[in-house]
N, C-alpha and C positions, 0 to 999 in steps of 0.2 A: 741530501737527499739525491739530490740532482745527479752528483758527481755519482756516487752508490748507482742506483740506476743507469749513467755509461758506460761502469764500469763491468758491471749485471751483462748487460746488451753486448758488447766485448767480449765477454769470455764464453759468451753464451756462442753466439758465433764463430768465435776462433774453435770451438771444441764439436761444432755442427760440421762442420766443413773440414776437420781431420776425418772425422767419422763417417763421413759421408766418404770422402777422399779413397779410405781403404772398403772401404765395404761396395765398388761401384765394379760389376763386372759388366761381361759384353758376350754376348754371345746369339745366334739367330735360329728360324728357326725358317724347317722348309715347307710354305702352310700348303704347297701342293699335293703332297704327301700326303698333311694331312685330311686335306680335303678328299682323296682319292682312298683312302683307307676309314676314316669314321665313317660306320653306322651311317649319324645321322647327316652328319653331313653328306653325304648320299641321298636319300630323301628329299633333305633340303634342298637337293639339284633337280633334281628328280620333279617336284613340288616346278619346283621355280622355271622348271623348262615346260611339263603341264600348261601352266600357266601363262607364259609369253606364248604359246603355240594358240591357245586360246583367243588371246590378246591377237594378234596377228588373223587371225581367220575373221575375228570381228570386226576388225580394217579392211580385213580384203572387200569384206559382206558392206560395209558401206564406201566403202573408196567405190564399185563398181555401183550400188542405191543410188549416190553422187553425180554414178556419170552416168547414168537413165534416165537420173533427170536431168 
């Protein structure tokens, strides 16, 4: 029983690694192109910029209130 289990595990490992080695492909994605051309990414960037500007204005307001106090 133990011998059969060991043989089964070894065969699975050998078969799995050879299948993985054959199916492996390498590529690249230019994410900057996606971010500049995909409408959802453009909208998300605009929303993020608006939120950043809002937080920056709030921080400036809080800083000046702190300095006056």
